[in-house]
C-alpha positions in Angstrom: -0.1 0.2 0.2 1.7 3.0 -1.1 1.8 6.2 1.2 -0.3 9.4 0.3 -0.5 12.7 2.1 -4.5 12.4 2.7 -4.9 16.6 3.9 -2.5 19.4 4.9 -2.9 22.5 6.6 -1.4 25.6 5.2 1.3 27.1 7.5 0.5 29.2 10.6 2.6 31.5 12.4 2.8 32.8 15.9 4.4 36.1 16.5 5.8 37.4 19.9 4.7 34.0 21.8 6.9 30.5 22.5 4.1 28.4 21.1 2.1 27.9 18.0 -0.6 25.7 17.3 -3.1 24.3 14.9 -5.8 21.4 14.7 -6.2 19.0 11.6 -9.7 17.6 11.6 -11.1 14.4 10.5 -7.8 11.8 11.0 -8.5 8.3 9.9 -7.6 5.8 12.9 -4.2 4.5 12.0 -2.9 7.2 10.1 0.2 9.6 10.4 0.3 13.2 11.7 3.4 15.0 10.7 4.5 18.2 11.8 6.8 20.4 10.3 7.8 23.1 12.7 10.3 26.4 12.6 11.5 28.9 15.3 13.7 32.2 15.1 15.9 31.3 17.9 18.7 28.9 17.1 19.3 28.2 20.6 15.7 27.1 21.4 14.4 23.8 21.5 10.8 22.1 20.4 8.6 19.8 22.3 5.3 19.0 20.7 2.0 18.5 22.9 -1.5 18.3 22.9 -1.7 14.7 21.7 -5.5 13.3 22.6 -5.3 9.7 22.4 -2.3 8.7 24.6 0.4 8.2 22.2 3.3 10.6 21.7 5.4 12.1 19.0 8.7 11.1 18.0 11.5 13.2 16.5 11.4 12.8 12.8 14.2 14.8 12.1 16.6 16.9 14.2 17.1 20.5 14.8 18.9 21.8 11.7 20.1 25.5 12.8 20.6 28.3 9.8 23.1 30.1 12.1 23.3 33.1 9.7 19.8 33.9 10.3 19.4 32.5 13.5 16.4 29.9 12.8 15.9 26.5 12.8 13.2 23.7 11.9 12.8 20.4 12.9 9.9 17.7 11.9 8.1 15.4 14.3 5.5 12.8 13.6 2.7 10.7 15.4 2.4 6.9 14.5 -0.9 5.0 14.6 -3.3 8.4 15.2 -6.7 8.3 16.9 -9.6 9.3 14.8 -10.7 12.7 14.7 -9.3 15.8 15.4 -5.9 16.5 16.6 -4.7 19.9 17.9 -0.7 20.0 18.0 1.1 22.6 19.8 4.8 23.3 19.5 6.2 24.9 22.3 9.6 26.7 22.0 12.1 26.5 25.4 15.5 27.6 26.1 15.5 30.4 24.0 13.8 33.9 23.1 11.8 33.3 20.1 9.4 35.9 18.4 8.0 33.9 15.5 7.3 30.3 15.2 5.6 28.4 12.1 3.9 25.2 11.9 2.7 23.1 9.2 0.6 19.8 9.8 -0.2 16.9 7.3 -2.1 13.5 7.6 -0.4 10.5 5.7 -2.1 7.2 4.9 -0.4 3.9 3.8 2.6 3.8 6.7 3.3 1.1 9.0 1.7 2.0 12.6 5.0 1.1 14.3 9.0 1.3 13.6 8.0 3.2 10.5 10.9 5.7 10.4 13.5 4.3 7.8 15.8 7.2 7.3 16.1 10.7 7.8 18.3 13.9 7.0 18.7 17.6 6.7 20.7 20.6 6.5 20.6 24.4 6.6 21.8 26.4 3.5 22.7 29.9 4.0 22.8 30.8 0.3 21.3 27.9 -1.7 21.0 29.4 -5.1 17.9 29.3 -7.6 17.2 27.3 -10.7 17.0 23.4 -10.7 17.7 21.9 -7.4 18.3 25.2 -6.1 17.5 23.5 -2.7 18.6 20.2 -1.4 18.4 18.2 1.3 22.3 18.1 1.3 23.6 14.7 2.9 21.8 12.0 1.5 19.8 9.1 3.1 20.2 5.4 1.8 17.0 3.8 2.9 17.0 0.2 4.0 13.4 -0.5 3.2 12.3 -1.3 -0.1 8.9 0.3 0.0 9.3 3.9 1.6 7.2 7.3 1.5 9.7 9.9 0.9 8.8 13.3 2.1 10.9 16.2 1.7 10.4 19.6 3.6 12.1 23.0 3.2 11.5 26.2 5.2 12.4 29.7 4.5 14.6 31.1 7.1 15.6 34.0 5.0 12.7 35.8 5.1 9.7 36.8 7.6 6.3 34.9 6.7 5.3 34.7 4.0 8.5 35.4 2.2 8.9 36.1 -1.4 10.4 32.7 -3.0 8.2 30.3 -5.0 8.8 26.9 -4.9 8.7 24.1 -7.2 8.8 20.3 -6.2 12.1 18.3 -7.5 12.1 15.7 -10.1 9.6 12.7 -9.4 8.3 14.7 -6.3 4.5 15.9 -6.0 4.3 19.3 -3.9 1.7 19.0 -1.3 -0.7 22.0 -1.4 0.4 25.7 -2.1 2.5 26.8 0.8 6.1 28.1 -0.1 7.1 29.2 3.2 7.3 25.8 4.5 6.9 23.8 1.5 6.5 19.8 1.3 6.9 17.4 -1.6 6.6 13.5 -1.4 6.8 10.3 -3.7 6.7 6.2 -3.1 9.7 4.6 -3.9 9.8 0.6 -4.6 13.6 -0.1 -3.8 16.5 0.9 -1.6 18.6 3.7 -2.3 19.8 7.1 -2.0 17.0 9.6 -1.5 17.4 13.3 -1.7 14.4 15.9 -1.8 15.2 18.7 -4.2 13.5 21.7 -4.7 13.5 24.5 -7.1 13.0 28.4 -5.5 12.9 31.5 -7.6 14.7 33.5 -4.7 18.0 33.0 -3.3 17.0 32.8 0.3 18.3 30.7 3.1 16.5 27.5 3.7 16.3 24.7 6.1 15.6 21.1 4.4 14.8 17.7 5.8 14.1 14.5 3.9 12.0 11.6 5.8 11.7 8.1 4.6 8.8 6.3 6.2 8.1 2.4 5.7 5.1 1.8 3.8 2.5 -1.0 4.7 3.3 -4.0 2.8 0.5 -5.1 0.6 1.5 -8.6 0.6 0.4 -11.5 -2.0 -2.8 -11.4 -3.5 -5.1 -13.5 -1.4 -7.1 -14.5 -4.7 -3.6 -15.5 -6.2 -2.7 -17.8 -3.0 -6.2 -19.4 -3.0 -5.5 -20.1 -6.7 -2.3 -21.9 -6.1 -3.7 -24.2 -3.6 -6.3 -25.7 -5.8 
């Protein structure tokens, strides 16, 4: 069963406070919720709260800091989510942020436990424009054949909403219209090196992440198995 982004929320921003939150509704039980979070204080750390079904968010990709602009991004995810609405609150501690951003996704077709295969990310002060102007940098070689690859990029060189337009890299599909916190995805069916690349229209600093989630194995066709037993 291939992974798929069921729904996404446009990024929300919170100024002058240390928290930002948003609610994703109509979640199907067993799906993932993925939270892409940014903060404008590189000294801070992010925690995720507001889980309604007793499970906890896991770190998808570590804090990646744009030291020149004192901003960072990170990604969290919730496996095997309960059905209904989920309000996700991201809180920054250990710093003095003046701006935080958050974007949420519901993803289907992923394993409900131990689903993280590989992850990587980087900050780029001057990534350029044109083809593959923004990249994940370090590559992630997947160990699982059937993976759902999600690439995230966050504008750390401008205040929200920014001016840079983002185009998905080769083979990827962009999710929604958000460019300040853009997301792209694709399914792969063999192990290998996965690098999410984006094209941007303005040369602004970016923090990018790539996460490979294990997809649910569809297994053999039961009709074919039954026929083989005849």
